[in-house]
N, C-alpha and C positions, 0 to 999 in steps of 0.2 A: 563645472556645470552639473546640476542635480540630475538624478535619474529621470525625473518627470520631464525636465527641460530637454534632456537628450532624446527621450522618446518622442516629445513633441517636434523637435527639430527633424528627427528621422521621418516622422509622419508627414511633415510639410514637404520634405524632399521627395518622398514616395508619391505624394499627391501631385507634385509638380510634374513628375514623369508621366502621369496618366493624362495626357493632353485631351483625350476625348471627354474628360469629366469637367474640365474648366470652361464651360460654355454658357452658363447662365449669366446674362448681361444685366445692365442696370434696369431697364424698363420691365423685362419679364420678372425680375426679382421684386420690384415694387408691386407689380400686379399680383404675384403670389403672396406677398406679405399682406397686401390689402385683403385678400380673401381670408387668410388665417386669422387676421385681427377683426375684420368687420364683416365682409361678405354682404355689403350693402347696409342701408339704414334700418333693416329689420331688427326688431328688438328694442327700438326706442319708444314704441307705442306706450308701454307701461310707464315710462318716465313721464310722458306728457300727462297721462291719466293721474299719476300720483302727485305731480308737482305743478302742473299748469305750464303754459308756454314760456313765460318769462323765466321762471326758475329752471325749466328744461334747457333753455339756451345758455343760461349762466352755468349750469352743471356741465353741459357739453363743452364749454370753454375752460372751466376750472379743472375738470378731471384730467385732461391731458397735461396740465401744468403740474399736477400732483402725482400722476401715475405714468402717463405715456411718455412725456419728454424725459423724465429721469431714467425710465427704462430704456428708451431709445438711445440715450447718451451712454448708458452702461453697455448696451449691446454694441454700439459703435466702437467703443474702446476695445472691448474684449474680442469682438469678431475681426477687427482689423489688426489686432496684435497677435492673435492666435487663430489664424484662418484655417482651421482644421475640420475635417469631416467629423461630425459628432458634436460640434458647437458647444453648447452650454455644458454638456457632460465633461468635455475636455477642460473647459475653464474651471469648473468646480473641482474636478479631480486634481488639476495642477495647482490650484490655489489653496485648497483645503484638505486634499488627500483622497485616497480611493474610497474610504467609507462614505464621505459626503458626496463624492462623484456618483456612487451607486445610488444613494438616496435621491439625488437630483433626477436621475433617470427613472427610478422607481416611481416617484411622485408623478412624473410626466406620463409614463406608460399606464400607471394605475388610473390616472385621471382620464386617459384616452378611452377607457372602457365606457365611461359615461358620455364623454364628448362625441366619440365616433358612432355611438348608437343613436345620437340625437339627429344627425343630418339625414340618414336614410329615412327616418320617420317623418322629418319635415318635408323631404322630397315627396314621399307618398301622400302626406296630408295636402300639400299644395296641388298635386295632380288630382287628388280627389275633389278639390274645389272646382277644378276645370271640368272634370268628367268623372262623376261618382262611380259609374259602372266599371271604370278601369281599375279601381282599387277594391271592388267588392270581393268578399270571400278571401281566397288565397292569392288573388291577383296582386293585392298590395304587398304581400311578402315577396312575390316574384319580382315586382318592380324594385323593391328595396335591394334584394340580392343582385338584381341586374345593375343597379347603380354602383354598388360596391365592386362588382366585376369590371364595369366600365372604367372606374377610377383606377383599379389595379392595372388594367391593360394600359391605360394612359401613363401611369407611372413606370411601367416596364419599358415603355418607349424611351424614357430617359427624362432627367430633370429639365433639360432644354425644352422638350415638348410640353412639359407641365407649365413652365414659365411662359412660353410663347402662347400656349392655349389660354392661359390666365389673362393675357392682354385682351384677347378677343372676347372672352367671357365677361371681363370687366365692362367693356363697351356695351355688350348686350344687357348686362345687369343694370347699368346706370342710365341707359337711354330712356326708359319709362319715367324715371324720376326727374330727368331733365325736362320731359314733357309736362310732368306734374307741376314742377316749379313754375314753368311758363304759364300754365293754365291757372294756377293758384294766384299768381301775381296779376293776371288779367282779370280774375274775379275778385280781387282784393277789395275789401271795404275797410280802409284804415280807421274809420270812425267807430267801428265796433270795438268792444273791449278785448284785450289780449287774453283775458282769463275769466272764466265763469267760476262761481263757487264750486270747489272740488268736493266730490262725494267721498273720496278715499285718499285724502291728503296724506302724504308720507314722504317728507323731504329726504330723510336718510335712506329710505328704501329706493328712491329715485337715484341717489348718488351711487348706491351699490350696484344697481342695474347698469348705470353708465360705466362703472369700473369694470364690470364683466365685459361690456361692449368694447372696452379699450384694452383688453388683454391679448397677448399672443405675439408681442414684438420680438421675442427671442427665438421663435420657432424656426425661422429660415436660417438660423445660424448653423443648423446641423448639416446643411449641404454645402458648407464652405469649400470643401474640396472640389466642388463642381461649379464654382463661381469664377468667372473671369476677373482677374485682378481684384481679389477680395479686399486687399488693403485699402483700396479706394472705393470700391463699390458699396460696401456695407454702410458706411457713414452716409453716403448719398442716398442709399435705399431708405434708411431710417428717416431722413429728412423728407424725402418725397412721399413716403407712405404716411407719415404723421400728418402732413398737409392734406393729402387726399382723403384720409379718414375724417379729419375734422371738417373739411369742406363738405363732404357728402353726408355727414351727420347734421350739420347746422343748416345747410341751404334748404332742404325740403321742409324741415320743421319751421324755420323762419318764414318761408313762403306761405305755408298753411296758417301760421299764427296770424298773419296780417288779415286773413279772411274772417277771423272771429269764430271759426268753427269750434263748437263746444268741446273742450278737452276731455270731458267725461265720456264722450262717445268713442274715445280711443281705447281699443282693447288689443290683445295679442293678435297679430295678423291684420290689424286695422288699416294698414297701408292700402289694402285692396279696397276697403270701403271708402277710404279717402279718395283713391283714384276714381272710383265709380262716381263719387259726388261731383268731382270737377271735370272728369273726362268721359263719363259714361262707361258702358260695359266694355268697350274696346280698351280703355286704359286700365280698367280693373283686371282684364285678362292679361294685358302686357305686364302688369306688376306681379301677377301670379306666376307667369312664365319666368319673370326675372328672379322670383324666389326659388323656383326650381333650379335655375342656372346657378344662383348663389349657393344652394346646397351642394351641387356638384363641384363647383369651384373650391369651396371651403373644404369639403371632404378630400378632394384631390390634393390640395395644397398641404393639408395636415398629414395626409398619408405620406407625401414626399418628406415631410419633416420627421415624423415619428419613426418611419421605417429605417432611418439611418442609425438610430440608437441601438437596436439589437446587433447591428453589424459591428459597431465600434465596441460594444460590450463584449461581444464574442472575441474580438481581437485582443481584449484585455483579459480573457480567460473566464469571464463571468457567465458566458453562455456557450453552448456547443459551437465548434469552429465552422459548422456548416452554414451558420448565419453570415459568415464573412464572404461567402461566394458572391461574385459580381459578374455582370454581363461583360464579356470581352469587347462588345461593340460600344457600349455607352457608360460602363462603370456602375450601372444600377445594381444595388444589392438585392438581386431578384428573389433569393430565398427568404429574406426578411420581408420583402413586399408581399409575397404570396402567403407567408405564415401570418403576418399581421392582418391581411385582408380576410383570411379564413377565420381568425379569432374575432374580428369585428363583425363578421357576418353571423357568427354564433350569438354575439351579444345583441344584434339588431332586433330579433323577434322578442327579446325580453322587454323591449319598450321602456328602457330606463327613463324615468322622469327627469327632466332637466333640473339640476340642483344648483342653485346659486351658491349655497354655502359650501358644498363640496368643491365646486369650481374655484371659489375664492381661497379655500383652505389648501387644496392640493397645488393649484397653479400658483397661488400667492407664495406658498412656502418655497416652491422651486425657484421663483424669481428672487426671493430674498436670499437664497443660497448664492445666486449669481451676484447679487450686490456684495455679499460677504466675500466672494471670490475676487471681486474687483478690488476691494480694500486689501485683502490678503496678498494679492499679487503685487500691489504697490509696495508692500513691505518685503516680501520674499524675493521679488525680482525687479528692483527699482531701475535697473539698467535695460530692461526689456524694451525693444523698439516698439513705440506706440504711435502709429500713423495718425490716429485720433486720440486725444487725451482729454478726459473730463477735467475741466479747469478747477483750480483751488487746491492742488496737491492732494495729500492723503486726506485732509479734512473735507475737501470737495468730494472725493470718492466715497467717503463715509456719509457725508451730509445728504447726497442725492438719494440715498436709500431710506432716509427718515420719512418723507411723505408717503411712499408706498407702504412702509411698515405701519404707519398710522392708519391708512385706509384699510389695510388688511385686518388690523385689530378691530376697527369699527365694524367691518363686514362680519367677522366671526361673532362679535358681541350682538350685533343687530339680528343675525339669523340663527343664533344658537339654539332656538327652540324648534327649528324646522325638523321635520321627520319624514322618513320613508316608511309608510305604513305606521307601525307602532314603535319604530326604532329611530332614535335621535340621529340626525345626520352628523352631528358633531361626534357621536360615538362611532359611527361608521368611519368617519375620517380618521379618528384616533386609531381604530383597528387597522386601517390601511397603512398608516404611518408606522405602527408597531410591526406589521408584517414585513415592511421594507427592511427594518433593522434585523429581524430574524432571518430573512432570506439572504441578507448580506453575509452573515456569519455562517449560514448553512452552505452558501456557495464557496466559501473558503476551503471547505473540505474537499472540493473537487477541482479547485483552481490550481493549475500547474504553478510550481514555485519558479520565480524568476531567478536566473543564474546570478550568483554573487558578482 
């Protein structure tokens, strides 16, 4: 048995002994996965504006075939075969070696700087829509910090609490959209055209926004040590979450499309205006409140995912050992949770602009490393027990990574001219990637040597 395989077997044994951690069951894990991937149909408005209704519906059906389903299949095989705390970091380290494992985590945590600054800002923006005086002056900052603290406390209670809370938050999030669908169908005028002439037609741009809206399937793998029967639960979670995301994306757009509402009227945050059109001020407020709930649920779910990474990195000697400290009651890596929450709180006031290119570049590269690990493990460990196996042998394991690779290349080419201020986002992404390589070799100077 190789050293990495022996370490993994020891980790599985250790995780199995910590019975309080293995408590996330199927439905809570689906709910948490839904939040970290979708968080509701928010973000689809720009696709409608860029491509019209018919093309949006086609894009929302095709993107899962090219991105979500291959990624979910990859996650299902790796998460059920190697159900360890740390998830994708462990997969890549075991399949490709410690250097690439480090890069996998670096890309994820570096991307979290931009990702996790987004949701407190959205939270404050949506509250401002409901009650502008609440976010005036420094009150907006206080609300954002309060949201981060709330999610940190939620996480400290344990992964089970996050998962179960996500179930109820999902119901609260999606209820206004169920009402919207019913009202839109009631007001439907099928004789009207599905698309008006578009003022800002951009088919590829719409596809790339959809790609971003379908990212995040691997995030819940990092809590595998806290999942009940992960060998069975993860493959079922992927299937359930894929169906839920596709259904909640397609249904409201399809219902509104039947009404003939001008797609040019859709802008970012446009679901509130659509709700007001069909259901008056009450539905507009309900959709706004749902957006606030979505921000909390997504931030809390991502916090649960990301905060396991410093813990396992510390266990491998890449970070100080203090990050491995866990709650004796529920196994939560509390030092990592508090440290990450403090770091994201510092980033929040900077108001990082949401960047499609950086998201696709950093998140996409990390996912491609996971596809590479899937193929590498088929070669290095062909006899490893795989409760779920991507069909087609080695060629199948390699082949399912081709469509995501093609989409990522298209995304980088399409958005290569985006900039933050006067700096190219592609240059920022390149600098982040280069920093990950430098930090890896720097960390080796302080990493304890493993006994021979």
